[in-house]
C-alpha positions in Angstrom: 0.1 -0.2 -0.2 1.1 3.1 -1.0 2.7 5.7 1.9 0.6 9.3 1.6 1.5 10.3 4.7 3.8 12.9 3.1 1.1 14.0 0.6 -1.7 15.1 3.3 1.8 17.2 5.0 2.4 18.5 2.2 -1.4 20.2 1.8 -1.1 24.6 2.6 -1.4 24.8 6.7 -5.2 26.6 7.2 -4.9 27.1 10.8 -8.8 29.0 11.0 -9.9 26.2 8.7 -7.7 23.0 11.2 -9.2 25.0 14.6 -12.8 25.3 13.4 -15.2 22.4 14.9 -17.2 20.7 11.6 -20.7 22.5 11.5 -23.5 20.3 12.9 -25.6 20.6 9.2 -23.0 19.5 7.1 -23.0 15.8 5.9 -21.1 13.4 7.0 -17.6 12.8 5.0 -17.5 10.1 2.4 -16.2 6.0 4.2 -12.9 5.3 2.7 -12.9 1.6 2.3 -10.5 -0.6 2.7 -7.6 1.5 4.0 -8.0 3.2 -0.2 -6.1 6.5 -0.1 -8.2 9.5 -1.3 -7.5 10.6 -4.9 -5.3 13.7 -5.2 -6.4 16.8 -5.7 -6.1 17.9 -8.9 -3.9 20.9 -9.5 -5.4 24.0 -8.4 -8.9 22.7 -7.3 -9.8 24.2 -3.4 -9.4 22.1 -0.5 -12.7 20.4 0.9 -11.9 22.5 4.7 -14.2 25.2 4.5 -12.3 28.1 5.5 -14.4 30.1 8.5 -14.1 34.1 8.6 -12.9 35.4 12.1 -16.1 36.5 13.3 -17.8 33.2 12.5 -15.1 31.6 14.7 -15.9 33.8 17.7 -19.3 32.8 17.1 -18.8 29.0 17.2 -16.2 29.9 20.7 -18.8 31.6 22.2 -21.6 29.0 21.3 -19.0 26.2 23.0 -18.6 28.7 26.1 -22.3 28.5 26.8 -23.0 24.7 26.4 -19.5 24.4 28.4 -21.4 26.3 31.2 -24.4 24.5 30.9 -22.2 21.4 31.5 -21.5 22.6 35.2 -17.8 23.9 33.9 -16.2 26.8 35.1 -18.8 29.0 34.9 -18.3 33.0 32.9 -17.2 35.6 36.2 -20.3 36.8 38.0 -21.7 40.5 37.1 -20.8 42.8 40.1 -23.2 44.2 42.8 -25.3 46.7 40.9 -25.3 50.3 42.8 -22.0 52.2 43.9 -18.9 50.5 45.2 -18.1 52.0 48.3 -14.5 50.7 50.0 -14.1 50.7 53.7 -10.7 49.8 55.2 -10.3 47.5 51.8 -13.4 45.8 52.0 -16.1 46.8 49.8 -20.0 47.6 51.7 -23.3 47.3 50.0 -26.8 47.9 51.0 -29.6 45.6 50.8 -32.7 44.1 51.8 -33.2 41.1 53.8 -35.6 38.7 52.5 -35.2 36.2 55.1 -33.9 35.4 58.3 -33.1 31.6 59.3 -31.6 29.7 62.0 -28.2 29.9 60.8 -28.1 32.6 58.0 -29.0 36.3 56.7 -29.9 36.6 53.7 -30.1 39.6 51.8 -31.4 40.9 48.0 -29.0 43.5 46.5 -30.7 43.3 43.5 -32.6 41.3 41.0 -31.3 37.8 41.4 -28.4 38.9 43.5 -28.5 37.5 46.9 -26.1 37.4 49.8 -25.9 35.8 53.0 -24.6 36.5 56.0 -23.9 34.4 59.1 -26.6 35.1 61.8 -24.1 34.3 64.5 -22.6 37.6 63.8 -26.1 39.1 65.5 -25.6 37.6 68.8 -27.5 39.9 70.3 -31.8 39.2 69.2 -32.6 43.0 70.2 -30.0 44.1 67.3 -31.1 40.6 65.0 -32.7 42.2 61.4 -35.9 42.0 60.2 -37.4 40.9 57.4 -37.7 43.9 54.9 -35.0 46.0 56.7 -32.3 47.3 54.5 -29.0 46.8 56.2 -25.5 46.9 55.7 -22.7 44.2 55.0 -19.3 43.3 53.8 -18.9 41.3 50.5 -16.1 39.0 51.2 -16.7 36.7 48.1 -18.8 35.2 45.1 -20.1 31.4 45.5 -20.1 30.4 42.1 -21.6 27.4 42.8 -24.7 28.8 44.8 -24.2 32.2 42.9 -24.5 33.6 46.3 -22.5 36.5 47.2 -21.0 35.6 50.7 -21.6 38.4 54.0 -20.5 39.8 57.0 -21.8 42.2 59.6 -19.7 45.1 59.2 -17.2 44.7 62.2 -17.7 41.3 63.1 -14.4 39.3 63.8 -13.9 37.2 60.4 -11.1 34.1 60.1 -7.7 34.9 59.7 -6.8 33.4 56.5 -3.5 34.8 55.8 -4.6 34.8 52.0 -7.2 37.0 53.0 -6.1 38.9 55.3 -6.5 42.7 54.3 -6.2 46.8 55.9 -9.3 47.1 57.7 -10.4 43.5 58.4 -11.6 42.5 62.3 -9.7 39.2 63.4 -9.3 37.6 66.6 -5.8 37.4 67.7 -4.4 35.6 71.0 -1.4 37.6 73.4 1.8 35.2 73.1 4.1 37.8 75.0 5.0 41.4 75.0 8.0 43.8 74.7 8.2 47.6 75.6 6.9 48.5 72.4 3.7 46.3 72.8 2.1 43.2 72.7 3.0 40.2 70.3 0.4 38.0 68.9 -0.5 35.3 66.7 -3.2 35.5 64.0 -3.6 33.1 61.2 -0.9 31.2 62.6 1.7 34.7 61.6 3.3 36.5 64.0 1.7 40.2 64.6 2.7 43.0 66.9 0.5 45.6 68.3 1.6 49.0 69.7 1.5 49.8 72.9 -0.5 52.9 72.2 -2.9 50.7 70.4 -4.3 48.2 73.0 -6.5 50.7 75.2 -8.0 53.7 75.4 -5.6 55.2 78.2 -2.4 54.2 78.9 -1.7 50.5 80.7 1.4 50.2 82.5 1.3 46.7 82.7 0.5 44.6 79.4 1.4 41.0 81.1 -2.6 41.0 82.1 -3.3 40.4 78.4 -1.0 37.4 78.1 -3.0 34.0 76.8 -6.1 36.7 75.8 -7.7 36.2 72.6 -8.2 39.9 71.3 -10.5 41.9 68.9 -8.3 43.5 66.7 -8.2 45.2 63.4 -5.4 44.8 60.9 -3.4 48.0 60.5 -0.9 47.2 58.2 0.0 43.8 56.0 3.9 42.5 54.3 3.2 39.9 52.3 7.0 39.9 51.2 10.1 40.0 53.5 9.0 38.9 56.9 5.8 39.1 56.2 4.8 41.8 59.7 1.3 42.2 60.5 0.3 45.4 63.0 -3.0 45.3 64.6 -4.9 47.8 66.1 -7.5 47.2 69.1 -8.2 51.1 70.5 -10.2 52.0 67.1 -12.6 49.5 67.9 -12.7 50.5 71.7 -13.2 53.9 71.0 -15.7 53.4 68.2 -17.6 51.4 70.7 -17.3 54.1 73.2 -18.6 56.6 71.1 -22.0 54.3 70.3 -22.2 53.4 74.3 -21.6 57.2 75.3 -24.5 57.8 72.3 -26.9 55.7 73.8 -26.1 56.6 77.3 -26.4 60.3 76.5 -30.4 59.7 75.8 -31.1 57.6 78.6 -28.6 57.8 81.5 -29.8 60.8 83.9 -28.7 62.3 87.0 -29.7 60.2 90.3 -29.9 56.8 88.2 -28.1 54.4 89.9 -26.0 52.2 88.1 -23.3 49.3 88.5 -19.7 49.3 87.0 -16.3 47.8 87.0 -13.5 49.7 88.7 -10.4 50.4 86.3 -8.5 52.4 87.8 -7.3 53.7 91.1 -5.7 57.8 91.8 -4.9 59.5 94.8 -7.8 61.7 93.8 -10.2 58.9 93.2 -11.7 56.0 91.3 -12.6 55.4 87.5 -15.8 53.4 86.8 -16.4 51.9 83.8 -20.2 51.7 83.5 -20.6 51.2 79.6 -17.9 49.8 77.7 -15.3 52.4 76.7 -17.4 54.9 79.1 -16.2 55.9 82.7 -17.2 58.2 85.4 -14.8 59.5 88.2 -15.5 59.1 92.0 -13.6 61.3 93.8 -12.6 60.3 97.1 -15.0 62.6 99.2 -17.5 60.5 97.8 -16.6 56.8 97.9 -17.7 56.3 102.3 -19.5 58.8 104.3 -16.3 59.1 106.4 -12.8 60.2 105.7 -11.2 58.2 103.5 -7.3 58.1 103.6 -6.6 55.8 100.9 -8.9 55.0 97.8 -7.5 51.4 98.1 -9.2 51.2 101.8 -12.7 51.3 99.8 -12.0 50.5 96.2 -9.8 47.9 94.0 -9.4 47.3 90.4 -11.9 44.8 88.7 -13.9 45.5 91.5 -17.7 45.4 90.7 -19.7 48.7 92.3 -23.4 50.4 92.5 -23.0 53.8 92.0 -25.3 57.5 91.7 -24.9 59.5 89.0 -24.2 63.0 90.2 -23.5 65.1 86.9 -23.4 64.4 83.2 -21.0 66.8 81.2 -21.4 65.4 77.9 -19.5 68.5 76.0 -16.5 67.3 78.1 -16.9 63.6 78.2 -17.3 63.5 82.2 -19.3 61.9 84.5 -19.6 62.3 88.3 -20.3 59.0 90.3 -20.8 58.5 93.9 -20.6 55.0 96.1 -21.4 56.9 99.7 -24.9 57.9 98.0 -26.0 54.4 97.4 -25.5 53.7 101.0 -27.1 55.3 104.2 -25.3 58.0 106.4 -24.5 55.7 109.5 -24.2 59.1 111.4 -27.9 59.7 111.0 -28.5 55.8 112.1 -26.2 56.6 115.2 -28.5 59.8 116.0 -31.3 57.4 117.0 -29.4 54.6 118.5 -26.8 56.0 120.4 -27.4 58.4 123.5 -25.3 60.8 125.6 -24.1 59.4 128.8 -23.9 55.4 127.5 -20.8 53.8 127.9 -20.0 51.8 124.8 -16.8 49.6 123.0 -15.2 50.8 120.3 -11.7 50.4 118.4 -9.2 53.2 117.7 -9.1 53.6 114.6 -6.0 57.1 114.3 -4.5 59.1 117.1 -3.4 62.7 116.2 -1.9 65.6 118.1 -5.1 66.3 120.3 -7.2 63.2 120.7 -7.9 60.0 119.3 -10.4 58.3 116.9 -12.0 55.9 118.1 -15.4 53.3 115.8 -18.0 52.9 117.9 -20.4 51.6 115.2 -19.9 50.5 111.5 -18.6 53.4 109.5 -19.0 56.1 112.8 -16.0 57.6 114.1 -16.0 59.7 117.7 -13.3 62.2 118.8 -12.0 61.7 123.0 -10.1 65.1 123.2 -6.6 64.5 125.0 -8.2 65.9 127.9 -10.4 63.0 128.5 -8.3 60.5 128.0 -6.9 60.2 131.4 -7.9 61.6 134.7 -4.2 62.9 135.0 -2.5 65.2 133.0 -1.2 63.4 129.6 2.0 63.8 127.9 1.1 62.6 124.4 -2.3 60.5 123.2 0.3 57.1 122.2 1.2 56.8 125.9 -2.5 55.8 127.1 -3.4 54.2 123.6 -2.3 52.7 120.4 -4.1 51.9 117.2 -6.5 48.9 117.0 -6.6 49.5 120.3 -10.1 48.3 121.9 -11.5 50.6 124.7 -14.6 51.7 126.7 -15.9 55.0 126.1 -18.4 57.3 127.4 -20.6 59.7 124.9 -20.5 63.2 126.0 -22.1 64.0 122.6 -24.0 63.1 119.3 -24.5 65.7 116.4 -25.5 64.0 113.1 -26.0 67.2 111.4 -22.4 68.1 111.9 -21.0 64.1 111.9 -19.1 64.8 115.4 -19.4 62.7 118.2 -17.6 63.4 121.6 -16.0 60.8 123.5 -14.6 60.4 127.0 -12.7 57.3 128.1 -11.5 58.8 132.0 -15.1 59.5 132.5 -15.8 55.4 132.4 -13.5 55.8 135.3 -13.7 56.8 139.3 -11.9 59.8 139.6 -9.6 59.9 142.3 -9.2 62.1 145.5 -8.3 65.2 144.0 -8.9 65.1 140.7 -10.9 67.3 138.5 -14.3 66.2 137.9 -16.7 67.6 135.2 -17.4 71.4 135.3 -14.5 72.1 137.5 -12.4 75.2 137.0 -9.0 74.1 135.0 -6.0 74.1 136.9 -2.1 74.2 135.4 -3.3 76.8 133.4 -0.9 78.5 131.7 0.3 82.1 132.7 0.4 84.9 130.1 1.6 87.9 130.0 -1.9 89.5 129.5 -3.5 87.3 132.3 0.0 88.7 134.2 -1.0 92.4 133.5 -4.4 91.8 134.3 -3.6 90.0 137.8 -1.5 93.2 138.7 -4.0 95.9 137.7 -6.2 94.4 139.8 -4.4 94.1 142.6 -3.7 98.1 142.2 -7.3 98.9 141.8 -7.9 96.6 145.3 -5.0 98.6 147.0 -5.9 102.2 146.1 -9.8 101.6 147.0 -8.5 100.3 150.0 -6.6 103.4 150.8 -8.8 106.4 150.0 -12.1 105.0 151.7 -10.8 105.3 155.2 -12.6 103.6 157.7 -16.2 105.3 157.0 -15.9 103.6 153.7 -16.4 100.0 154.8 -19.0 101.2 157.7 -17.0 102.0 160.4 -19.1 104.7 162.0 -18.4 107.1 159.4 -15.1 108.0 161.1 -11.7 109.0 158.7 -8.5 108.7 160.0 -8.2 112.8 160.6 -11.2 112.2 163.4 -9.1 110.5 165.4 -7.7 111.8 168.5 -4.5 111.5 169.7 -3.3 111.9 173.5 -1.0 114.7 174.2 
């Protein structure tokens, strides 16, 4: 059999004809029985394969692509969501109408045949859960071609931290692995990340070690794909946003006189700052911590303690809220006025000593003063020579004045006075003599002496005779 391979290879090449498929309505080629070689085309005769122009080829390719898509192969790129493109923090935000709220997903319609889905768990508070027909804003994360759905998320919600999907502005959850002088060391998407100290909290954090092991919601500030792949995170922006939202809500609801609960966040020499809403702090001045005098704030409250406080002042222009802890409790001095009586002998504890006397607590929150003159019947050189702090003593109540919050006490009057000792009402002894007192005494003596010389006997009732009336014997 003659080999005609070279004869076929020698035909002029026609790329367009070779690439074009057989037209659907073209007759099938004639069979070649017995492996008989086809007769060579006469010189100058046209090729049997039709030559298609470029436009026809494009139409065929488009039709085949449509057929392939119908068979479940890779579809064409989806249309973008209609409407203006809004990009915030490197992510696309869209508004749509809620068409369904299921047990696991919330479905949003952006336009005809354009649906998005977001996890329902991103609305943990039922009060914030969107309602059907409500227009909400979501972030478009990606398009799912298999279900023709836009995968969305709630703005501000925590996203899964995949290294390939990390973008500036994205909110992720990162774990604190350590710290240094500059800030926190974290791990996100199996990569090391860093958070500057100024971005950890709204205020200054003196000890960053308290965050070790915690998982924090952070915002991606910067990401480097090349080199070391550094990731810079921030938490302060999220806290400030939450604080602004909470402050806006409180501005409409919080009033002076309201009682609220909060947590002590910071303690200073002049008072304690209490967080009454996320990122919203109020100040309890040291004078408003307790009814009695407070020498040290830590004696009453400590960081992390839960307290109930009353709002005493609101200044939204300067973002200042005044709080009071003592206003939520009864004044013990008012109760003391009803339960303690003058002349009663009670037991108390020495809380403090001063140069002029000792303070004794005779009831919870009620302190009285034992003046140095009421410590002992004898002269007392110093207070600490008679009593010591924390000593338990018996005292006699001399006076209770709830209005001035004063209670006068005596230790010496709980015992019998020794012979010759001063008693209440007696003139004080051993009064130091001053120059004025000496002058007054000398003046009184001079007046008394001159009065006696000028009056004579007649002036004091001796028969009206004076010295001149006496007759001396010659």
